[in-house]
N, C-alpha and C positions, 0 to 999 in steps of 0.2 A: 832328331834325336830318338833313338831304338826304342823300340815299343817292345815289352816282354809278349811272347806267344805260347801257346798251348793251353794245356786244361789245368783249370784251378777249381778249388771247391768254394761254395757259399757256406758260411756259418749256419747252421741248424736253427729252426726257429724263425725264420724269415720267408714270407710267403712267395719271393721269389726263389724260383728252385732251376731257372736255367737263364743263364745273361750270356749275349753276344756282345762282347767288348771291343768296336772298332775295327773287325773281324777283316781281313784280306785275303784271297785264297784265287789259286790258279789251277787249272787243267792243262798242263803243258804251258802253251802261248796264250791260250783263253781264259782270260779272266773270268771267274764266276762270281765273286764276290770283293765287294769296295769298301773298307771301313762300313761293314754294317754294324747296327747297333739295335737290340732290343731284349726285351724280357719276358719271362714265361712264369705266372704266378700259379701256385699248387690250385688244383681241381679245376684250373680253366680248359676249354674245350675251344683249339682253335684249327682253322684252315689256312694251309701255305700253300697261296696261289703264284702262278707265274706261267710263262710262255713254256710250250714244249721246248727241253733243252734248255731251258733258263738255269738251271741247276739245284732244284728243288730236291731231288734225291741226293744228291752229293751234301747238302746241308742236313741232311737225315746221318749221312754216313759221318759227317764231321761233330754232332752231338754223339752219336755212338763211340767216337775215338777212331773210326778208321782212318779218316783223313785228319790233319794238324793244321790249323792255319799258317798261314805266310807270315802275318803281323797280328797282332790283338790277342784276346785271351776267349776262350768259350770257360764259363763258370757253371759249375753244376752244385748243388746242395748237397754235401758230402752224404755219402752212404745212398743215393739215390741210385735206384734201378730202373733200367732202362729195357724196353722191348721193342724190336720192330717188325712189322709185318711187311715181307717184300712184296712188290708186284709180280714177280715169276720165281718159281722153282730152279735154282740154278740146274743144268744141264748135268752138271756131274753128281747131283744130289737124285735124279731122278730112279734110280736103280735101288735107293733106301727104303728100305719096310718103313710103314707107319710108324712102328714103335721105334725103331734106330732115328727117324726124323726128328721124335718127340724127346728122345735121350739127347739128341743134340742140343737142345734147348737148355743144358744142365752140363755145360763142357768141364772136365774134371771130377763131376761129382755121380756117385752111385744113388737113383732114387730108388728107394724100394718100394713106394706104392705108386710106381709110373703107370700101372695099368688103370688102375681107378680113377687117376689123376685125368689119363688120354679120354676115358670113356665120359667125363663128367665136363671135359672142356669142348667135346665133339658134341655134347650135347646143346652146348650154348650156342653152335654153329651150326645146329641141326645136321648133321651130319653122320651115317653109319658106314663106318670104315674099317676092317678087318686089319687088324694088327699085324697080320704078315703079309699084307698086300705091297706090292711095290708102288711107287707116287707115279711113276710114268702110266699104271694102268686106270688112275683116277681123270676125268673130264677136267677142263678147264675151270669150271664153275668149282667141282670139289676141290682142286687143288688152290683154288681160293680161298674154299674155307680151310683147308689145311693150313695154310699160310697163316690166315689171321688167329686159328687154334694154337698155333707154334707159338705167335706172340702172348696169347692170352693165359696160356699154361704158365707163363713165368710171373704171373701176378704183378707186373711192373708198376711204380710210381708213376712211370711217364710211357705213355703208348705212343709209338710212331705207325700210321699206317698209311703205306704208300698205294694209293690207287686200290682199295680195299673191295669195291663195288664191281671191278672188272669179274667179268664172266659169272657173276652173281645171277641167278634168276630174281623176280620179284619176291620170293619167299627169303631167299635167302638176304636180299636187300632189308627187307621187313625185322627180319631177326638180330642183324647187325644194327639197325637203328635202335630198336628197342632198349639193346644192350648198351649200348652207348650213352643212350639218354638216361639209363640209370646207373653209368659207369662213375665212382665215385672221385676217381682220381684223375691225372690231367692225360690230354689226348692231343698230339697235333695230326693232323690229316691232309694228305695230299690226295686230291680227286677232283674231277672236272663233272662231277654228277652233283647239278645245283638242288635237286630239290632234296637228295640225302643229306647235303652238307646244311642246307636252312632248316633241317629237324632237329640238329642238336647244336651245331656250333655257336661260340659267343663272340666269335671276332676273327679277323684276318691277318695273315702275314704276307703282305705282298711284294714278292722279287720281281724288281723291275730290270729286266734284263739289259735296258739301254744303261741304266747309272749303276747298275750291279748292287743296287742298295734295296735292304729291306724296310717296306713302309708299315706301320703296325695300325690297324684299326680295329675300333670294338664295336659289335651290335651284331645284329641278324646278318646273315650271310648276305641274302640277295639284297639288302639296302647298302651292304659295305660295296658290292658290286656297281649299284647305282652311284654310289658317291666318286667310285674312282671314273665312271664313264663322264659323270657331270665335271670331274675335275680338268679331265682330258679335253673334254668340250672348250672348257674355258682356254685352257692352254691352246688350244688351236684359234680361237677366236683372239686371243692376243697375240699370236702370229701373225694372223691377219692384218689385225691394227699395226702391229709393227711393222710386217713387210711394206703395207702404203705410208707410212710414215717415212722408214727409210728410203725409200726409192725419190719422195719428196724432196727429201734431204739433199740426196745424190743430185739430183737435176738440179738444186740451187746451187749445192758444192762446184758445179762442174760449170754453171754460168760464171759465178763469181770469180772461179781461178782462171778464166778467159780475159777478165778484165784487167790482170795486174794491179801494181800498186800494192796498199794495204788491203784491197780485196782478196788478193790471194791468201792474208792472214787469217781474213775472215772464212775462208774456203777450208784454209787448214784445220780450224778448230771445230769447223763445222764436220770434216772426215771423222775427227775425233770422236764427236758426239757420235757418230753414224756407228763406231766402232763399239761403241759401248752398247749402244741401241742392238747390233748384231749378238753380241753376247748374252744379251736378254732373251733371244729367240729359241723357244722351247721344241727341240727336235722330236718329232712324234717318236713314240715307243715303238721297238721291234716287237714286244709281245702286243701290241692292240692292232698288230696286222694279222688279216686272214687270210688264206688262201685263196687263190684267183678262182674263178668259176674254171669249171672245168668239164669236159667231155670223154668218155673211154671208148672211143672208135670202135665199131663192132667189125670183126672178121668181115671180109665182101662176099657176096656171092654165096650166102646160105639159106637153105631152102628147107619147107619139110619141118619133120621132127628131129629136133636137136639133140633131144633125152627123151628116153622112156624107161620108168622104173616100175618092175613088176614085183617086187621082193626086198626086203631089207632086213636088217638085224638089229634089234635093240636090246637094251639090257633090263631086266627086271629082278631085283634082287640079287643084284650083282650076277646073272647070268645070262648069257644072250638067248635071244628067243625070236626066232622067225615068224615074219609077218608078209601077208600078199597087200600089194598097193596097187594103185592104179593111177600112174601119174605122167603125163607128157609135155612138155615142153617146146614150144615154138619162139620163132624171134619175137622180141617183146613182151615175151612173158615171165611173169615173176612169182617164183614158190617160196613164202615163209614158210621155214621148218622151225617148228615149236616142239616145247616140252620141257620139263625139268632138270636141273642138272645133273648129268650121270645116265641120260637115257639112251646117249649114242648119235647126239646130233655129230659132235665132230667127227664120231669115227665114220659116221656117214658120208660127211664130206671127202675125207682122206679115201675113203672107198671110192667115191665118183673121182676124184681127182686122179687116181692112182690106175683107173680103168681094170681092177682087180677082183669086180663085183660081180657075183651072181644077180641075175635079175634087174640089170643096168645096161642099157645100150645109150653110148655117145655118139652122134652121126660120124662116122668116118671124116677124120680131115678137119675136125671141129677142134680149134685151139682151146684151150682150157687156162682161165686166167685164174689161180686161186689166192685169197688174203688168209693166210692162216694166223690164227689169234697168238702162235707163238711166234710168228714171222719166219719160220723154219723154211720158207721159199726163199729167203735172202740168204746169201754166203757171209756169214762175220766176218770173215777172213779177207773179204775183197773191200775196198774203198767204195762209196755212194756213185762215184764216178764209175769204176769197173762194172758196177752190177747195173747200173741204167745205159750204159752201152752195149752190155749184151742183150739188154731187152730191145734196145732201137736197131737191132740191126737192118733192119728195114728202111730208117729213116737215117736223117742227115745228124749230125752232133748238134748243128745250130737248135733243130728242132729239140733234142734232148736236153739240153741247158735251158732252154726256153719252158720248158716242161718241168725240169727241177726248181728252176725259179718260181715258178708258180704255186709248189708246197714250200717255199721258204727255205729250200735248199742253196743255200748261197754259195761262194767260190771255195769258202772255207769249208764247209761240210763235206763237198764233194771228193774234198782229199782225204776225209776221214773214213777211217774204217766203219763198218756198221755195225761191229760187235761194241763199238765205244760210244753210239748213238744212246741218247735217252728212249725208253720206251714209244714215247710221243714222235719223235722223229723217224725212228723206225717204221712207225704206221705209215709217215708220209711220203718215206722210199717205195712201200710197198703200193701205194695209191699211184705213185708216179708211175712206178714199174708195170702196172697193169693199163695206164693208158699207153704206154709206149708199146706194148705188147698185141694190143689189138686182138682181144680175145671174142670167140665165138659165143662161150658158155662162161659166165661168172660165178665162182663159189666162195663166197665171203661168211668167213667166221668170226662173229662180233667185232667188224668193222670200226665200230667207236671207242672199243678200249683206248686207255691212254689218249685219246685226241683230246685237244683243246675243245671246249665246248663252242667257241666262234666259227670253227671250223665244220661242227656236224651238219649244218643247213647246208651247206655248200657240198660236201658231201652225198647227201640224202636227195640233192637237185640232180647230180649228175648220174644218180643210180636210177633215179626215177626216169631219165631220159635214155637212159641205155638200150640200145635195140637188138641186142644179144638175148639170149635166156638167161636168166639169174636165179640161183637159187642164195637166199639169206638166211642166217642165224643172227639171231639178236634179241637179246632181253629187254631194250629200250624203247618203251612205247611210243614215246614222242618222236623217235629217230623213225622209226617204220610207219607211222601213220605218214610222213611225209613222202613216201612211194608208195604207188599203186602196186598193189599185190593182188594177182589174179587166182592164187591158191596159197591155200595154208595146208599144211601136213602136218598134224599134231600127234608127235610119237606116243604121247602118253594115253590118247584116246585109240589106239589101234588093240 
């Protein structure tokens, strides 16, 4: 029977403001959702969980009507206003001014009090931003605040936040957390920051990338995570018991089948039972897999000073200020670059990577591996296979494919254009590329952004063991603690 599909409205005066009714959706040949059903009640604050690339951001796009379900319906309360804070500012919008960016929050409308409204919402996200400044002039953390403010200025009934803590410093995360605790309307958040989520969320929508369904949980975020782990352990133990039972029955069936006569009928019935038992086996879900332990090989034959830094430029009150420093990095030495959003950390890394910076000397012949927070070191028009093959010029195809598999980049993903991947998958491609490049100097700008929390300890272990020189920018203290840092350069103290 054909089921209606599309967007429908829920009658007002009902606590339910959003409902997915048996929704099925696919991106090309890749299925994202299969007969998904759940409800969201007014005033609740929920987390949308799932593996990188499972389709969480796609679900947000379906809620705002950018994508339509192939089967089933998405029902919204009539008159419900929705705003989404995206993960990144699209490249096509980076040359907009702050004023133009916020005016786009009200398409087709002339907002006469736009300036005071912008000022008010920028105060909420703790950001000073001249209205005539272009978006590309802001740091990653400042852009994250602008994206959040762009959603908040609309004062929506339903606020959708896609990785809102990415690039935010501790002050920014604290301001956002306080705001969400006091926000009286409905919020759904995609995030891998467990501490942030546990501060305000009341339940979890868990997108299972194996079954393509959404499981709904109520309660404290960390408690829900433990519930999911416990369920998976029960499923694993059930599989172990079933495997033993199935093998025992197979041995018996094979024995009876060789006896002939009515024993063959017994064997046939046993095989039917075996088939039923095999149907009960629960396949381990892909989203519960973690990337393999890996190492980033260091460029061989490096000696002496890999990086020397004697001066740099940082931002104070939106103006560049030159400062003298003394930084020397040799093999196995790691520098943490610290400071608040907008002070110039990303700009410094870009200058180091380009080699066009005064007061900086990188040893001649040193290969630089650069992990950019916007993934612009990747060619979005290339497939993952093409990008990794280019990086693995010194290695074999077998090595490249093995490296990719370790980062959960399977044969289907290898054929996909990088621009079509989720932000988390782009991050895994970027790490796989670093492994294949064998750099002597690693520059890492917020390498945990968008990354599933299960992968982060594995990444920290690899960086801790890296034998070249390393410069790290990160606002995630728990991640930094797992890496032996030799020097800290706090730009705020210069």
